Structures are given as C-alpha cells and as structure tokens.
C-alpha positions in Angstrom: -4.7 -12.4 -25.7 -5.2 -12.4 -21.9 -4.6 -9.0 -20.0 -5.2 -8.8 -16.6 -6.9 -6.0 -14.9 -3.9 -5.5 -12.6 -0.3 -7.3 -13.4 1.9 -6.9 -10.1 3.8 -10.1 -10.6 5.2 -7.8 -13.6 5.7 -5.2 -11.5 7.5 -7.3 -9.0 9.6 -8.6 -11.8 11.0 -4.9 -12.5 12.2 -4.4 -8.9 12.6 -7.9 -7.6 16.3 -7.5 -6.8 15.9 -4.4 -4.8 12.5 -5.7 -3.1 14.5 -9.4 -2.0 17.5 -7.3 -0.7 14.9 -4.7 1.5 13.4 -8.3 2.5 16.2 -9.7 3.5 17.8 -6.6 5.5 14.1 -6.4 7.5 14.6 -10.3 8.7 17.8 -9.8 9.2 17.3 -7.2 11.9 14.2 -9.1 13.7 12.0 -5.9 14.2 8.6 -6.2 12.4 6.6 -3.4 14.5 7.2 0.4 14.0 10.6 1.4 14.0 13.0 2.7 11.6 11.5 1.8 8.6 8.1 3.0 9.3 9.7 6.5 10.6 11.5 6.5 7.4 8.9 6.2 5.2 6.2 8.3 7.2 9.1 11.1 6.9 9.2 10.8 2.8 5.5 10.6 2.7 5.0 13.6 4.3 7.4 16.0 2.5 6.2 13.8 -0.9 2.7 15.0 0.1 3.4 18.4 1.1 2.6 18.4 5.2 4.7 18.4 8.2 3.4 14.8 9.9 2.4 11.4 8.5 1.5 8.6 10.9 1.7 5.1 9.6 -1.1 3.1 10.4 -2.7 -0.8 9.7 -4.8 -0.2 6.6 -6.4 2.5 4.4 -9.7 1.4 6.6 -8.1 1.9 9.8 -6.4 5.5 8.8 -10.3 7.0 8.1 -11.8 5.2 11.4 -8.2 6.7 13.2 -8.5 10.3 11.8 -12.5 10.5 13.1 -11.5 8.9 16.6 -8.4 12.1 16.8 -11.4 14.3 16.1 -13.2 13.0 18.9 -16.3 12.4 16.4 -18.7 9.2 17.9 -21.9 9.1 18.8 -24.2 12.1 18.3 -22.0 13.2 15.9 -22.7 12.9 12.0 -20.1 13.2 9.1 -21.0 13.9 5.8 -19.5 12.1 2.4 -20.3 10.3 -0.6 -22.3 7.4 -1.6 -20.2 6.6 -4.3 -17.0 5.2 -3.1 -15.7 2.1 -1.2 -17.5 0.7 1.6 -14.6 2.0 4.3 -15.3 5.5 3.7 -19.1 5.4 5.3 -18.1 2.1 7.1 -15.9 4.4 9.0 -18.3 6.6 10.4 -20.9 4.2 11.5 -18.1 2.3 13.2 -17.5 4.7 15.6 -21.9 5.3 15.8 -21.8 8.8 14.4 -24.7 9.3 11.8 -23.8 9.3 7.7 -24.9 11.8 5.8 -24.7 11.7 1.9 -24.7 14.0 -0.7 -24.4 13.5 -4.4 -21.6 13.5 -7.0 -20.3 15.7 -10.0 -21.3 13.5 -13.3 -17.8 14.0 -14.7 -15.7 13.7 -11.4 -17.2 11.2 -9.3 -16.1 13.6 -6.5 -18.5 15.1 -4.0 -20.3 18.2 -6.0 -20.2 21.4 -4.0 -23.6 22.3 -5.1 -24.8 19.1 -3.6 -22.9 19.5 -0.6 -24.4 23.1 0.0 -27.8 21.4 -0.5 -27.1 19.2 1.9 -26.2 21.4 4.5 -28.9 23.8 4.1 -31.1 20.7 4.6 -29.8 19.5 8.1 -30.1 23.6 8.9 -34.0 23.2 8.2 -33.3 20.0 10.1 -32.0 21.6 12.8 -29.6 18.7 12.9 -26.6 21.2 11.6 -24.9 21.1 15.1 -24.2 17.4 15.3 -22.4 17.7 11.9 -18.5 17.8 12.4 -17.0 16.9 9.7 -17.1 17.1 5.7 -14.9 13.1 4.0 -14.5 14.2 0.4 -13.1 10.8 -1.5 -10.7 11.7 -4.4 -12.1 8.9 -6.2 -10.0 7.2 -9.1 -7.3 9.4 -8.4 -8.5 12.9 -9.3 -8.9 15.3 -6.2 -12.2 16.8 -5.1 -13.3 20.5 -6.3 -11.9 21.4 -2.5 -11.8 25.2 -2.9 -15.6 25.6 -2.3 -15.6 22.3 0.2 -12.8 23.8 1.7 -15.1 27.3 2.2 -18.2 25.9 3.3 -16.3 23.4 5.9 -15.0 27.3 6.9 -18.5 28.5 7.2 -20.0 25.9 9.3 -17.0 25.3 11.7 -16.6 21.9 10.0 -13.0 19.7 9.9 -12.0 18.2 7.1 -10.8 14.9 6.6 -9.3 13.9 2.4 -10.2 10.2 1.5 -6.9 10.3 -0.3 -6.8 6.3 -1.0 -6.8 6.2 -4.8 -5.1 9.9 -5.1 -1.1 9.8 -3.4 0.6 12.5 -5.0 -2.5 13.9 -7.1 -2.4 17.9 -7.6 -5.3 20.4 -7.0 -4.8 23.7 -8.7 -6.7 25.8 -5.8 -6.2 29.6 -4.8 -3.0 28.8 -2.6 -1.4 27.4 -5.4 -0.9 23.5 -6.3 -1.3 21.1 -3.1 -1.3 17.5 -3.2 -4.1 15.2 -2.1 -4.4 14.7 1.7 -2.5 17.9 2.5 -5.8 20.2 1.6 -8.1 19.1 4.9 -7.3 18.8 8.3 -6.6 15.3 8.2 -5.8 13.2 4.8 -5.8 9.2 4.6 -3.8 7.0 2.0 -4.0 3.1 1.5 -1.3 1.2 0.8 -3.3 -2.1 -0.8 -1.4 -4.0 -2.7 -3.8 -2.6 -6.5 -2.8 0.7 -5.3 -0.6 3.3 -7.3 2.0 2.8 -4.3 0.9 -0.9 -2.8 2.6 -2.8 -0.1 2.5 -6.7 0.3 -0.5 -6.8 2.5 -2.6 -3.6 4.4 -0.9 -0.7 5.2 -2.2 2.9 5.5 -1.4 6.3 6.4 -2.7 9.7 8.0 -1.7 13.0 6.8 -1.5 16.3 8.6 0.3 19.7 9.5 -1.3 19.5 12.9 1.5 18.6 15.7 -1.5 17.9 18.4 -3.5 15.8 16.2 -0.2 14.2 14.7 0.8 13.1 18.6 -2.8 11.9 19.3 -2.5 9.7 16.2 0.3 8.2 17.1 -0.9 7.1 20.7 -4.0 5.5 19.6 -2.4 3.8 16.9 -0.8 1.9 19.8 -4.1 1.1 21.9 -3.9 4.6 23.1 -0.5 4.4 24.7 1.8 7.1 26.2 4.0 4.4 27.3 4.7 0.7 28.1 2.0 -0.3 29.6 0.2 3.2 30.5 -2.9 4.6 28.2 -4.3 7.9 28.0 -6.8 7.0 25.2 -8.9 4.1 24.1 -7.2 3.7 21.2 -6.8 0.1 18.9 -4.3 -1.7 17.3 -3.7 0.5 14.1 0.5 0.1 13.3 2.0 -0.3 10.1 3.7 -3.1 9.9 8.1 -2.7 8.9 8.1 -5.3 6.6 5.7 -3.2 4.5 7.0 -0.1 5.7 10.3 -1.2 4.1 8.6 -2.8 1.0 6.8 0.8 -0.2 10.5 2.5 0.9 11.2 0.6 -2.1 8.6 1.1 -4.1 7.9 4.8 -3.7 11.4 5.5 -5.6 9.6 4.4 -8.3 6.2 6.4 -7.8 6.7 9.4 -9.7 7.8 7.6 -13.1 4.7 4.8 -12.2 2.4 7.8 -12.0 4.0 9.2 -15.3 3.6 6.2 -17.0 -0.3 5.9 -15.9 -0.5 9.5 -17.3 1.0 8.4 -20.5 -1.2 5.1 -20.9 -4.5 7.2 -20.2 -3.4 9.6 -22.7 -2.9 6.8 -25.3 -6.7 5.1 -24.6 -8.3 8.4 -24.8 -6.4 9.5 -28.4 -7.9 5.5 -29.3 -11.1 5.9 -28.3 -11.7 9.2 -30.2 -9.4 7.7 -33.4 -12.1 4.7 -33.5 -15.3 7.0 -33.2 -16.6 5.2 -29.9 -16.2 8.9 -28.1 -17.6 10.5 -30.7 -20.5 8.4 -31.4 -21.1 8.9 -27.3 -21.0 5.3 -27.0 -18.1 5.5 -24.7 -16.9 8.4 -21.9 -13.5 8.8 -21.1 -12.4 10.5 -18.0 -12.7 14.0 -17.4 -9.4 15.2 -16.3 -10.8 18.4 -15.1 -7.1 19.9 -14.0 -5.4 19.0 -17.0 -4.9 22.0 -18.6 -4.0 24.0 -15.0 -0.7 24.3 -13.2 -0.8 20.7 -11.7 1.1 18.6 -13.3 0.3 15.3 -11.6 -3.4 16.4 -12.2 -4.3 12.7 -11.9 -2.6 9.6 -11.0 -5.1 7.3 -12.8 -5.4 4.6 -10.5 -8.3 3.6 -12.2 -9.1 4.5 -15.8 -13.0 4.2 -16.0 -15.2 4.8 -18.8 -19.0 5.1 -18.8 -21.0 3.4 -21.2 -24.7 2.6 -21.2 -24.3 -0.7 -22.0 -21.7 -1.7 -19.4 -22.6 -5.1 -18.3 -22.6 -6.6 -21.6 -19.7 -5.0 -22.4 -17.7 -6.2 -19.7 -19.1 -10.0 -20.4 -18.0 -9.1 -23.9 -14.4 -8.5 -22.8 -14.4 -10.9 -20.3 -14.9 -13.5 -23.4 -12.1 -11.3 -25.2 -9.8 -11.9 -22.3 -9.8 -8.7 -20.8 -9.8 -8.1 -17.1 -12.1 -5.0 -16.0 -13.4 -3.9 -12.5 -16.8 -2.2 -11.7 -16.0 1.1 -9.2 -18.6 0.7 -8.3 -21.6 -1.5 -8.8 -24.3 0.1 -5.9 -24.3 3.0 -4.1 -23.6 3.2 -0.3 -26.9 4.6 0.5 -28.6 1.7 -1.4 -26.6 -1.2 0.5 -28.3 -3.3 2.6 -26.3 -2.4 6.3 -27.2 1.6 5.5 -30.5 0.7 5.0 -30.9 2.0 8.7 -30.6 5.6 7.2 -33.8 5.8 5.5 -32.7 7.0 2.0 -34.2 5.6 -1.2 -33.9 4.9 -4.6 -33.6 8.2 -6.5 -32.0 10.4 -3.4 -28.9 10.4 -5.3 -29.5 10.3 -8.9 -26.5 11.1 -10.2 -24.6 8.4 -8.2 -27.2 5.7 -9.1 -26.6 6.7 -12.6 -22.9 6.0 -12.6 -23.0 2.9 -10.8 -25.0 1.4 -13.5 -22.4 2.9 -16.3 -18.8 2.8 -14.8 -16.0 0.3 -16.5 -12.6 0.4 -15.2 -10.4 -0.9 -18.1 -6.7 -1.9 -17.4 -4.1 0.7 -16.7 -1.0 0.0 -15.0 2.8 1.0 -16.4 3.3 -2.5 -17.6 0.6 -2.1 -19.7 1.3 -2.0 -23.7 0.7 0.1 -26.4 -0.6 -3.5 -28.1 -2.8 -4.3 -25.6 -4.5 -1.1 -25.2 -5.1 -1.4 -29.0 -6.7 -5.1 -28.2 -8.6 -3.8 -26.0 -10.2 -0.2 -27.8 -10.9 -3.1 -30.7 -12.4 -5.2 -28.3 -14.8 -2.4 -27.2 -14.8 -1.5 -31.1 -16.0 -5.1 -31.9 -18.9 -4.9 -29.3 -20.3 -1.8 -30.9 -19.9 -3.3 -34.3 
C-alpha cells in the first residue's frame, strides 16, 4: 500500500468544481493584487478567529516579519521564543536585527513551557538584559495552542507584547480564564500561514496577521505595501508583503470546508489513538501518541491535528521501515534551532534545552488528513507493530 504523508490531489478532487469556477472568475476580472477577494477573506478569517482585524500577507514567514516590524522591533531589541519550531519563527527575529532568546518546551505539548519561560526571564534580569526584551513569540505547534494564561501573565508583569505563531493552528481553541479563545486572538498579534500543506492552504504562499488593535491593523496595511499611504507616498520602510487575489479566492472556497476538515482530522486522530492502544504499542511504551491537553475542556476544537506526531526512541529506523512499507512520514523537527549553524552566533550549546533536543530525536509525524481512510490507518499501525515485532 502506498500512503503519502499528505494527499492534496484527493482534496482538490473533492472541491474541483468550486475551485475551478472561482479561479476562472478571478481570471475574468484580471485583478490579481489585493482587492475584494482579499478583503472578503480577511473579514471571514477575522470573524472566525475572534479578532477585529485580519491583514492578508504574502506568507506565514512574512506574517511574522511584518508583525515584529509593526511593533517596532529591530536592532538592540530581543524576542523570546521556542527552539523547537520551523526556522521562520526565529528567522523573522534575526532578519530584523533583533536578538533571539530561546527557552525550553513542555515535553507533552512541544509548546513553550511557561516555567522555562519564567526561568529565562529571571536569567535575563540577572544579566541586566531584560530591558532589551520586547516580546514573547509562542508557537502553537502541530495545531494545539500553547498554555497562554501563564504566558500572558508573565508578559503583563514585564510589559511585553505577545506575537502568536499560529501557522499550524487556525481555529484551534484555548480554554482560558476569559473563556474559550482561538489561536491568534490571545496576544497582541497572531500570525497564520496558508502554505499548501496547512489545514487551510492555498495553491502557493500566503499568510495573515490577526489583531484587535486598529492602530496596528492600519500600520500592517501600510507596511505590506512598502510602507505606503497612497500611490508613491510612503510613511514607513515596509516591504512587498501582499496577498494575491487568486490565493485569497482559492482560500475562500476552502474556508467553507474548514470546520468539516478539522472535525475529520480530530476523528482520524482519535482513531489512531484507539488503534495504538489496542495494538499494545502505547501500553508497552514503544509509541507515545499526541497529548490533547484541552480535550476534556470547553474547547470543542481542542486540537487541529495539523500533524499527528508520535514519539519513539527508535525513530530513524522506524521511519526507514515505514518508507519500505510505502508509508510517508516526516520529522518536525530533526534539529533544534539553537543547534542550527545559522544561529551559532547566539552562543547556545548542546544540552541548553534538553527537552527540545530529546524531542528532536524522537518525534515522527504520521499521515493525517480528511481523506485518509480507516484501512490506511490500520495499515500504518500494523506496519509500526510489525517493526516492533
């Protein structure tokens, strides 16, 4: 059996008529930059995410960069984040000339550990570097929101802004003291990615910034068009961060299916959980399934399962075995950012963030998408069971 890590062809087949019709509509207008399609998508995503404003941009990576730019973060500043994430999270900080400060992750959720964050803040205070710190950048990894209540409290105590990296977590919910809130709506700004493999993915790059601040929304809109306030008049040094109308139109079609797709992902995750338990793999501690920490709370969409990530101490050999069996897998992520060559100038060493480093050696993402069948999932679990004998 051949099971891809992600089957976008199957998704396209299910919505082909809608997509093709919408693409032809945009082509007939010959309007491709910003415009009504982008504005409509922004309004839809803002309402869905529980914020006042959404600003469409060119990618999830650019959403992070423009968010930090809107906050005025640059040379001499610092931002604290997780080392266990995609490069763009820390890359956005570094590209603006700010200093990246890492803190370790929670071993169950892989998100920023609030206790590690608190320790990092205390360390900065002792080093008399706390004054340069401007923001916290938590990542809602794999589709589950970080524990935002203690993070928000720490940010408030130290006068810090929060930029949520919700690239993998659109619609994911967090049951906090102010009720259930969605990813990207809790901090000062939230960022989304519409990369094709995302739960809501376009047919190219795209992203969005979420906020309830009218001042920041206006600044973001200027920054995405080179800092312009009108044709050939510029207030800020911005960039070309615009979302294309064609991508927005495609995303609007897909947005109508998002809740159903999210539900199906949760269903398939639950099926995996049951099958791994029945196989004895979890009981024998050969496989650790994802921890859904908000499952029994008021949050209905407690996890988007952008990735279904198991944990195993024999990860690389298991991955090779599954490849021979025709099962696509991925590792998100094989090397923590503090160990990457491009961040060596930060001065971190192996062992500085042991939880992150251990996760990088053990995590393995299995296929999960709405079109995945029970037969395919059975085969995947059986293949893993066969490896362990």
